[in-house]
Structures are given as structure tokens and as C-alpha cells.
MMTF fields as JSON, N, C-alpha, C and O atoms, coordinates in Angstrom:
{
  "mmtfVersion": "1.0.0",
  "mmtfProducer": "UNKNOWN",
  "numBonds": 299,
  "numAtoms": 300,
  "numGroups": 75,
  "numChains": 1,
  "numModels": 1,
  "chainsPerModel": [1],
  "groupsPerChain": [75],
  "chainIdList": ["A"],
  "bondAtomList": [4, 2, 8, 6, 12, 10, 16, 14, 20, 18, 24, 22, 28, 26, 32, 30, 36, 34, 40, 38, 44, 42, 48, 46, 52, 50, 56, 54, 60, 58, 64, 62, 68, 66, 72, 70, 76, 74, 80, 78, 84, 82, 88, 86, 92, 90, 96, 94, 100, 98, 104, 102, 108, 106, 112, 110, 116, 114, 120, 118, 124, 122, 128, 126, 132, 130, 136, 134, 140, 138, 144, 142, 148, 146, 152, 150, 156, 154, 160, 158, 164, 162, 168, 166, 172, 170, 176, 174, 180, 178, 184, 182, 188, 186, 192, 190, 196, 194, 200, 198, 204, 202, 208, 206, 212, 210, 216, 214, 220, 218, 224, 222, 228, 226, 232, 230, 236, 234, 240, 238, 244, 242, 248, 246, 252, 250, 256, 254, 260, 258, 264, 262, 268, 266, 272, 270, 276, 274, 280, 278, 284, 282, 288, 286, 292, 290, 296, 294],
  "bondOrderList": [1, 1, 1, 1, 1, 1, 1, 1, 1, 1, 1, 1, 1, 1, 1, 1, 1, 1, 1, 1, 1, 1, 1, 1, 1, 1, 1, 1, 1, 1, 1, 1, 1, 1, 1, 1, 1, 1, 1, 1, 1, 1, 1, 1, 1, 1, 1, 1, 1, 1, 1, 1, 1, 1, 1, 1, 1, 1, 1, 1, 1, 1, 1, 1, 1, 1, 1, 1, 1, 1, 1, 1, 1, 1],
  "groupList": [{"groupName": "MET", "atomNameList": ["N", "CA", "C", "O"], "elementList": ["N", "C", "C", "O"], "formalChargeList": [0, 0, 0, 0], "bondAtomList": [1, 0, 2, 1, 3, 2], "bondOrderList": [1, 1, 2], "singleLetterCode": "M", "chemCompType": "L-PEPTIDE LINKING"}, {"groupName": "GLU", "atomNameList": ["N", "CA", "C", "O"], "elementList": ["N", "C", "C", "O"], "formalChargeList": [0, 0, 0, 0], "bondAtomList": [1, 0, 2, 1, 3, 2], "bondOrderList": [1, 1, 2], "singleLetterCode": "E", "chemCompType": "L-PEPTIDE LINKING"}, {"groupName": "PHE", "atomNameList": ["N", "CA", "C", "O"], "elementList": ["N", "C", "C", "O"], "formalChargeList": [0, 0, 0, 0], "bondAtomList": [1, 0, 2, 1, 3, 2], "bondOrderList": [1, 1, 2], "singleLetterCode": "F", "chemCompType": "L-PEPTIDE LINKING"}, {"groupName": "ILE", "atomNameList": ["N", "CA", "C", "O"], "elementList": ["N", "C", "C", "O"], "formalChargeList": [0, 0, 0, 0], "bondAtomList": [1, 0, 2, 1, 3, 2], "bondOrderList": [1, 1, 2], "singleLetterCode": "I", "chemCompType": "L-PEPTIDE LINKING"}, {"groupName": "LEU", "atomNameList": ["N", "CA", "C", "O"], "elementList": ["N", "C", "C", "O"], "formalChargeList": [0, 0, 0, 0], "bondAtomList": [1, 0, 2, 1, 3, 2], "bondOrderList": [1, 1, 2], "singleLetterCode": "L", "chemCompType": "L-PEPTIDE LINKING"}, {"groupName": "THR", "atomNameList": ["N", "CA", "C", "O"], "elementList": ["N", "C", "C", "O"], "formalChargeList": [0, 0, 0, 0], "bondAtomList": [1, 0, 2, 1, 3, 2], "bondOrderList": [1, 1, 2], "singleLetterCode": "T", "chemCompType": "L-PEPTIDE LINKING"}, {"groupName": "GLY", "atomNameList": ["N", "CA", "C", "O"], "elementList": ["N", "C", "C", "O"], "formalChargeList": [0, 0, 0, 0], "bondAtomList": [1, 0, 2, 1, 3, 2], "bondOrderList": [1, 1, 2], "singleLetterCode": "G", "chemCompType": "PEPTIDE LINKING"}, {"groupName": "LYS", "atomNameList": ["N", "CA", "C", "O"], "elementList": ["N", "C", "C", "O"], "formalChargeList": [0, 0, 0, 0], "bondAtomList": [1, 0, 2, 1, 3, 2], "bondOrderList": [1, 1, 2], "singleLetterCode": "K", "chemCompType": "L-PEPTIDE LINKING"}, {"groupName": "ASP", "atomNameList": ["N", "CA", "C", "O"], "elementList": ["N", "C", "C", "O"], "formalChargeList": [0, 0, 0, 0], "bondAtomList": [1, 0, 2, 1, 3, 2], "bondOrderList": [1, 1, 2], "singleLetterCode": "D", "chemCompType": "L-PEPTIDE LINKING"}, {"groupName": "VAL", "atomNameList": ["N", "CA", "C", "O"], "elementList": ["N", "C", "C", "O"], "formalChargeList": [0, 0, 0, 0], "bondAtomList": [1, 0, 2, 1, 3, 2], "bondOrderList": [1, 1, 2], "singleLetterCode": "V", "chemCompType": "L-PEPTIDE LINKING"}, {"groupName": "ASN", "atomNameList": ["N", "CA", "C", "O"], "elementList": ["N", "C", "C", "O"], "formalChargeList": [0, 0, 0, 0], "bondAtomList": [1, 0, 2, 1, 3, 2], "bondOrderList": [1, 1, 2], "singleLetterCode": "N", "chemCompType": "L-PEPTIDE LINKING"}, {"groupName": "GLN", "atomNameList": ["N", "CA", "C", "O"], "elementList": ["N", "C", "C", "O"], "formalChargeList": [0, 0, 0, 0], "bondAtomList": [1, 0, 2, 1, 3, 2], "bondOrderList": [1, 1, 2], "singleLetterCode": "Q", "chemCompType": "L-PEPTIDE LINKING"}, {"groupName": "HIS", "atomNameList": ["N", "CA", "C", "O"], "elementList": ["N", "C", "C", "O"], "formalChargeList": [0, 0, 0, 0], "bondAtomList": [1, 0, 2, 1, 3, 2], "bondOrderList": [1, 1, 2], "singleLetterCode": "H", "chemCompType": "L-PEPTIDE LINKING"}, {"groupName": "ALA", "atomNameList": ["N", "CA", "C", "O"], "elementList": ["N", "C", "C", "O"], "formalChargeList": [0, 0, 0, 0], "bondAtomList": [1, 0, 2, 1, 3, 2], "bondOrderList": [1, 1, 2], "singleLetterCode": "A", "chemCompType": "L-PEPTIDE LINKING"}, {"groupName": "SER", "atomNameList": ["N", "CA", "C", "O"], "elementList": ["N", "C", "C", "O"], "formalChargeList": [0, 0, 0, 0], "bondAtomList": [1, 0, 2, 1, 3, 2], "bondOrderList": [1, 1, 2], "singleLetterCode": "S", "chemCompType": "L-PEPTIDE LINKING"}, {"groupName": "ARG", "atomNameList": ["N", "CA", "C", "O"], "elementList": ["N", "C", "C", "O"], "formalChargeList": [0, 0, 0, 0], "bondAtomList": [1, 0, 2, 1, 3, 2], "bondOrderList": [1, 1, 2], "singleLetterCode": "R", "chemCompType": "L-PEPTIDE LINKING"}, {"groupName": "TRP", "atomNameList": ["N", "CA", "C", "O"], "elementList": ["N", "C", "C", "O"], "formalChargeList": [0, 0, 0, 0], "bondAtomList": [1, 0, 2, 1, 3, 2], "bondOrderList": [1, 1, 2], "singleLetterCode": "W", "chemCompType": "L-PEPTIDE LINKING"}],
  "groupTypeList": [0, 1, 2, 3, 1, 4, 5, 6, 7, 5, 4, 4, 8, 3, 9, 10, 1, 6, 1, 3, 8, 2, 7, 11, 4, 12, 8, 13, 6, 9, 7, 6, 8, 14, 3, 9, 15, 3, 10, 7, 2, 6, 1, 3, 1, 4, 15, 13, 7, 14, 1, 16, 5, 4, 9, 6, 6, 4, 3, 6, 10, 2, 1, 1, 15, 4, 12, 7, 4, 5, 6, 4, 8, 16, 9],
  "groupIdList": [1, 2, 3, 4, 5, 6, 7, 8, 9, 10, 11, 12, 13, 14, 15, 16, 17, 18, 19, 20, 21, 22, 23, 24, 25, 26, 27, 28, 29, 30, 31, 32, 33, 34, 35, 36, 37, 38, 39, 40, 41, 42, 43, 44, 45, 46, 47, 48, 49, 50, 51, 52, 53, 54, 55, 56, 57, 58, 59, 60, 61, 62, 63, 64, 65, 66, 67, 68, 69, 70, 71, 72, 73, 74, 75],
  "secStructList": [7, 7, 7, 3, 3, 3, 3, 2, 2, 2, 2, 2, 6, 6, 7, 7, 6, 6, 6, 1, 7, 2, 2, 2, 2, 2, 2, 6, 6, 7, 7, 6, 6, 7, 3, 3, 3, 3, 7, 1, 1, 7, 3, 3, 3, 3, 3, 7, 1, 1, 7, 3, 3, 3, 3, 3, 3, 7, 7, 1, 1, 7, 2, 2, 2, 2, 2, 2, 6, 6, 7, 7, 7, 7, 7],
  "xCoordList": [1.148, 0.301, 0.777, 1.364, 0.591, 1.063, 1.005, 0.095, 1.225, 0.875, 1.358, 2.118, 0.796, 1.506, 1.494, 0.651, 2.842, 2.689, 2.263, 2.217, 2.01, 1.847, 1.429, 1.045, 1.523, 0.979, -0.415, -1.177, -0.748, -1.877, -2.413, -3.527, -1.632, -2.357, -2.103, -2.647, -1.522, -1.562, -2.865, -3.788, -3.074, -4.814, -5.425, -6.048, -5.564, -6.782, -7.035, -8.195, -5.835, -5.794, -6.791, -7.836, -6.176, -6.551, -8.033, -8.606, -8.848, -10.318, -10.886, -10.447, -12.013, -13.406, -14.271, -14.335, -14.657, -16.03, -17.169, -17.561, -17.709, -18.202, -17.707, -18.393, -16.529, -16.008, -15.542, -15.545, -15.187, -14.79, -15.185, -15.156, -15.728, -16.003, -14.916, -14.632, -14.5, -13.188, -13.206, -12.183, -14.493, -14.321, -13.986, -13.625, -14.238, -13.837, -12.067, -11.39, -11.632, -10.152, -9.463, -8.328, -10.303, -9.013, -9.267, -8.453, -11.179, -11.286, -10.073, -9.418, -9.857, -8.853, -7.24, -6.292, -7.033, -5.642, -5.27, -4.371, -6.078, -4.882, -4.573, -5.453, -3.873, -3.585, -2.292, -1.155, -2.549, -1.182, 0.206, 0.685, 0.862, 2.289, 1.903, 2.917, 0.883, 0.686, 1.096, 0.986, 1.707, 2.236, 0.867, 0.423, 0.449, -0.642, -0.333, 0.441, -0.617, -0.843, -2.12, -3.219, -2.022, -3.461, -2.948, -2.076, -3.779, -3.665, -4.055, -4.161, -4.321, -5.076, -6.537, -7.183, -7.176, -8.326, -8.894, -9.95, -8.097, -8.255, -8.566, -9.055, -8.208, -8.027, -7.047, -6.076, -7.445, -6.63, -5.912, -6.823, -4.478, -4.207, -3.353, -2.686, -3.638, -2.52, -1.655, -1.991, -0.361, 0.59, 1.066, 1.824, 0.59, 0.736, 2.301, 3.11, 2.517, 4.231, 4.493, 5.396, 3.726, 4.046, 3.041, 3.13, 2.256, 1.106, 0.372, 0.385, -0.238, -1.071, -2.392, -2.808, -3.273, -4.827, -5.19, -4.807, -6.519, -7.308, -8.342, -9.074, -8.271, -9.296, -10.354, -10.783, -10.806, -11.056, -10.934, -9.781, -11.588, -11.439, -11.908, -12.839, -11.129, -11.367, -12.219, -11.935, -12.98, -13.957, -13.36, -12.653, -13.795, -13.323, -12.083, -11.069, -12.288, -10.577, -9.805, -9.788, -9.264, -8.659, -7.095, -6.187, -6.735, -5.202, -4.756, -3.566, -6.021, -4.737, -4.78, -3.734, -5.732, -5.35, -4.379, -3.787, -4.126, -2.824, -1.725, -0.657, -1.656, -0.298, 0.13, 1.256, -1.497, -0.879, -0.04, 0.714, -0.691, -0.311, 1.152, 2.123, 1.206, 2.302, 3.511, 4.675, 3.11, 4.191, 4.672, 5.591, 4.24, 4.634, 4.144, 3.637, 4.29, 3.717, 3.625, 3.929, 3.109, 2.279, 3.921, 4.396, 4.664, 5.135, 5.138, 5.722],
  "yCoordList": [-1.373, 0.102, 1.593, 1.774, 2.563, 3.709, 4.746, 5.214, 5.453, 6.907, 7.683, 7.653, 8.827, 10.427, 10.435, 10.143, 10.911, 10.973, 12.909, 13.504, 13.52, 14.772, 14.872, 13.886, 16.121, 16.66, 16.677, 16.885, 16.516, 16.939, 18.592, 18.996, 19.074, 20.419, 20.618, 21.548, 20.007, 19.954, 19.074, 19.766, 18.079, 17.619, 18.277, 18.484, 18.958, 19.928, 20.767, 20.846, 21.55, 22.036, 21.644, 22.211, 20.526, 19.568, 19.656, 20.653, 18.838, 18.613, 19.575, 20.708, 19.404, 20.328, 19.804, 18.893, 20.827, 21.213, 20.067, 19.649, 19.563, 18.501, 17.196, 16.445, 17.132, 15.715, 14.563, 13.332, 15.468, 14.401, 15.468, 16.617, 15.11, 15.916, 16.365, 15.807, 17.288, 17.464, 17.394, 17.613, 17.052, 16.959, 15.05, 14.516, 14.496, 12.574, 12.525, 11.767, 13.8, 13.878, 14.284, 13.911, 15.152, 16.073, 14.309, 13.83, 13.875, 12.906, 11.674, 11.205, 11.235, 9.943, 10.55, 9.782, 11.569, 12.112, 13.423, 14.23, 13.455, 14.105, 15.398, 15.832, 15.916, 17.294, 18.277, 17.843, 18.987, 19.461, 19.291, 19.637, 18.492, 18.182, 16.58, 15.938, 15.855, 14.576, 14.415, 15.252, 12.894, 12.091, 10.881, 9.853, 11.705, 10.586, 10.266, 11.09, 9.491, 9.185, 9.127, 9.041, 9.171, 8.488, 7.987, 8.487, 6.598, 5.982, 6.417, 7.642, 5.997, 5.981, 5.864, 6.213, 5.169, 4.987, 6.613, 7.048, 7.278, 7.93, 7.833, 8.745, 6.597, 6.49, 7.232, 7.415, 7.837, 8.671, 7.884, 7.429, 7.586, 6.779, 7.807, 8.823, 7.182, 8.404, 7.791, 6.792, 8.066, 7.337, 7.167, 7.983, 6.101, 5.962, 5.591, 5.458, 5.465, 4.896, 3.637, 3.736, 2.461, 1.627, 0.872, -0.183, 1.772, 1.225, 2.828, 3.954, 2.125, 2.936, 2.798, 1.736, 3.797, 3.49, 4.826, 5.995, 3.673, 4.589, 5.161, 4.52, 6.868, 7.813, 8.615, 9.572, 8.091, 8.357, 8.632, 8.973, 8.605, 9.145, 10.342, 11.075, 10.482, 11.92, 11.587, 10.429, 12.041, 11.76, 12.899, 13.866, 12.568, 13.706, 13.776, 13.146, 14.71, 14.863, 15.142, 16.357, 14.509, 14.573, 14.395, 14.849, 13.802, 13.426, 14.454, 14.758, 15.461, 16.748, 17.481, 18.074, 17.577, 18.712, 17.802, 18.535, 16.655, 16.632, 16.457, 16.211, 16.497, 16.303, 18.101, 18.571, 19.062, 20.713, 21.473, 22.446, 20.262, 21.395, 20.516, 21.061, 19.212, 18.453, 18.406, 18.095, 18.706, 18.37, 17.064, 16.988, 15.771, 14.316, 14.174, 15.004, 12.725, 11.192, 10.159, 10.253, 9.338, 8.51, 7.196, 6.705, 6.722, 5.848, 4.556, 3.563],
  "zCoordList": [0.165, -0.104, 0.203, 1.27, -0.565, -0.717, -0.187, -0.871, 0.446, 1.421, 0.893, -0.075, 1.733, 1.802, 3.492, 4.34, 3.522, 5.441, 5.258, 4.181, 6.632, 6.586, 8.073, 8.701, 8.608, 9.855, 10.067, 9.123, 11.0, 11.32, 11.117, 10.786, 11.327, 10.639, 9.146, 8.55, 8.711, 6.882, 7.199, 7.628, 7.117, 7.589, 7.513, 6.472, 8.6, 8.677, 7.436, 7.032, 6.64, 5.743, 4.52, 4.201, 3.935, 3.011, 3.569, 3.132, 4.463, 4.837, 4.105, 4.3, 3.062, 2.526, 4.228, 5.052, 3.981, 4.542, 4.364, 3.274, 5.87, 5.812, 5.023, 4.33, 5.269, 4.637, 5.904, 5.897, 6.863, 7.935, 8.778, 8.338, 10.504, 11.563, 12.651, 13.71, 12.206, 13.099, 14.552, 15.2, 15.183, 16.434, 16.737, 17.786, 15.565, 15.314, 15.561, 16.257, 14.576, 14.32, 15.628, 15.925, 16.459, 17.574, 19.156, 19.946, 18.79, 19.959, 19.587, 20.518, 18.257, 17.583, 18.245, 18.084, 18.789, 19.185, 18.149, 18.386, 17.062, 16.002, 16.54, 17.284, 16.425, 16.609, 15.636, 15.457, 15.357, 14.932, 14.378, 13.298, 15.693, 14.949, 15.056, 15.329, 14.938, 14.943, 13.496, 12.599, 13.414, 12.522, 11.856, 12.369, 10.28, 9.746, 8.412, 7.924, 7.759, 6.697, 5.775, 6.322, 4.336, 4.152, 2.967, 2.257, 2.762, 1.515, 0.34, 0.392, -0.701, -2.159, -2.277, -3.264, -0.827, -0.844, -0.525, -0.987, 0.228, 1.267, 2.822, 3.488, 3.282, 5.035, 5.169, 4.435, 6.539, 6.946, 8.343, 9.035, 8.973, 9.553, 10.711, 10.513, 11.793, 13.23, 13.683, 14.319, 13.579, 14.312, 15.83, 16.354, 16.462, 17.851, 18.007, 17.088, 19.312, 19.672, 18.691, 17.861, 18.769, 17.861, 16.632, 16.004, 16.651, 15.239, 14.914, 15.412, 13.775, 13.181, 13.031, 12.567, 13.379, 14.108, 13.16, 13.124, 12.115, 11.175, 12.111, 12.865, 11.897, 11.895, 11.583, 12.227, 10.387, 9.263, 7.749, 7.486, 6.868, 5.649, 4.815, 5.149, 3.62, 2.958, 1.596, 1.288, 0.831, 0.251, -1.057, -0.776, -2.49, -3.358, -3.885, -3.584, -4.806, -5.479, -3.991, -3.794, -3.059, -2.004, -2.674, -1.976, -3.907, -4.202, -4.751, -4.672, -5.679, -6.24, -4.943, -4.678, -4.085, -2.741, -1.736, -0.943, -1.601, -0.93, -1.946, -1.386, -3.033, -3.883, -3.911, -3.75, -4.234, -3.819, -2.794, -2.787, -1.63, 0.032, 0.209, 0.734, -0.245, 0.449, -0.794, -0.544, -1.928, -2.705, -2.879, -3.695, -2.232, -2.241, -3.229, -3.984, -3.34, -4.472, -2.952, -1.763, -3.731, -3.302, -2.882, -3.906, -1.429, -1.733, -0.932, -1.365]
}
């Protein structure tokens, strides 16, 4: 599986209104300096000490938004 990694702050910049509940992300532990990753299906995972935890998902043209804001490709 390929991902793009980013910070929680960048994730919040990418999310469109109504796409995901910000409270859900906050309750899951996503903060500005969190490390998150998004796969090609739009699934968002939060980096914990020893694992990645699924915390939500993106919809729509998220690939374009990811590339534009991060400048990164899938790895």
C-alpha cells in the first residue's frame, strides 16, 4: 500500500467542510504536530507509539489536494 505522510495541521488544511468531523479527528488524538498518513483510498491513519490507527477518511478530489499542499507523491 502506498501513502503520503503529513502533519495533523496539514491534514486539517486539506479537509473540506463536511468531509470529516473535526471533533472525530480531535477525539482520535490528531493534533497539529501529529504524524498521519493517507492511502490512495483516502483512509487517514494516525501514528501511535507502535502502530498506525485508522481515524477517518477523505472523499472527493483528495489526491489533488494532497499533492498541492504537500508536494509529495505516493510511496
